C-alpha positions in Angstrom: 40.9 -85.3 -21.8 37.5 -86.2 -22.1 34.5 -85.9 -24.9 34.7 -85.8 -28.5 36.5 -82.7 -30.9 34.8 -79.9 -31.5 33.2 -79.4 -34.8 33.3 -83.6 -34.6 30.5 -85.2 -37.7 30.1 -87.6 -34.5 30.1 -85.3 -32.1 26.0 -84.3 -32.2 25.6 -87.8 -32.6 27.6 -89.3 -29.7 26.0 -86.5 -27.4 22.3 -87.8 -28.1 23.2 -91.1 -27.5 25.4 -90.0 -24.3 21.8 -88.1 -22.7 20.0 -90.6 -24.5 18.0 -92.0 -20.5 18.6 -87.9 -19.3 14.1 -88.1 -19.3 14.1 -91.0 -18.1 14.2 -89.9 -14.9 12.0 -86.4 -14.7 8.4 -86.5 -13.8 6.3 -87.3 -16.7 4.8 -84.1 -17.6 7.9 -81.9 -17.5 9.3 -82.0 -20.7 13.0 -81.5 -21.1 14.8 -79.7 -23.5 18.4 -81.1 -24.8 20.3 -78.2 -27.2 23.6 -78.6 -27.2 25.4 -78.7 -23.8 22.2 -76.9 -22.4 19.3 -78.7 -20.8 16.2 -77.1 -20.0 12.4 -78.4 -18.5 9.3 -77.1 -18.5 7.6 -77.4 -15.4 3.6 -77.3 -15.1 2.1 -76.6 -11.2 -1.2 -75.5 -10.6 -0.2 -73.3 -7.8 3.7 -72.4 -6.7 3.6 -75.5 -3.3 3.5 -77.8 -5.9 5.6 -76.1 -8.3 9.3 -75.9 -5.9 8.1 -79.1 -5.0 8.9 -80.2 -8.6 11.5 -78.1 -9.1 13.6 -79.5 -6.1 12.7 -82.8 -7.1 13.5 -81.9 -11.1 17.0 -80.0 -9.8 18.1 -82.7 -7.6 17.6 -86.4 -9.9 19.9 -84.0 -12.9 22.1 -83.2 -10.2 23.1 -87.2 -9.4 22.4 -87.9 -13.2 24.9 -85.2 -14.4 27.2 -86.3 -11.5 27.2 -90.2 -11.8 27.1 -89.3 -15.4 30.7 -86.9 -14.8 29.3 -83.6 -16.1 28.5 -80.9 -13.4 25.4 -79.1 -13.1 26.7 -75.3 -13.2 24.1 -73.8 -10.3 25.5 -70.3 -11.1 24.5 -71.2 -15.2 21.1 -72.6 -13.3 18.2 -70.0 -14.0 14.7 -70.6 -13.1 11.3 -68.1 -15.1 8.1 -68.5 -14.4 4.9 -68.2 -16.9 1.8 -67.1 -15.0 -1.0 -65.1 -15.7 -0.2 -60.6 -16.0 -1.8 -60.4 -12.0 0.7 -62.8 -10.7 3.7 -61.3 -12.5 5.2 -59.4 -9.9 4.9 -62.1 -6.9 8.6 -62.8 -6.3 9.2 -66.2 -6.5 13.1 -67.4 -5.1 14.2 -71.6 -4.8 17.3 -72.4 -2.2 19.2 -75.4 -3.7 22.4 -76.3 -3.0 22.9 -73.0 -0.6 22.1 -71.3 -3.7 19.0 -68.5 -4.1 17.4 -69.2 -7.9 15.9 -66.2 -8.6 13.3 -65.7 -11.5 14.7 -64.1 -14.7 12.5 -61.6 -17.2 14.7 -64.0 -20.1 17.3 -66.4 -20.3 19.6 -66.8 -23.3 21.7 -69.8 -25.0 25.0 -68.9 -25.5 
């Protein structure tokens, strides 16, 4: 068994220390958002090709970092949300990573 009991006073502090170096390998302009056991990364790009390259780079980095630290990236819970000007909202945007198709979604909620 690993970890700290849920509700522990030390839990949040140990979590912050444990994940402290996660953002170090992200592309400089990308913004990580880490809350509880959820990790999100905000990416910006000028076009879809650059965005797909950035997403693949970050997914590779996160997968390697999680694996090296005994954590698994759950591809079933991995989501993609793309914000664009209104005229481009209906464009289909998909990423294939580890043989899993990540399709854009209109909403994401943290459980």
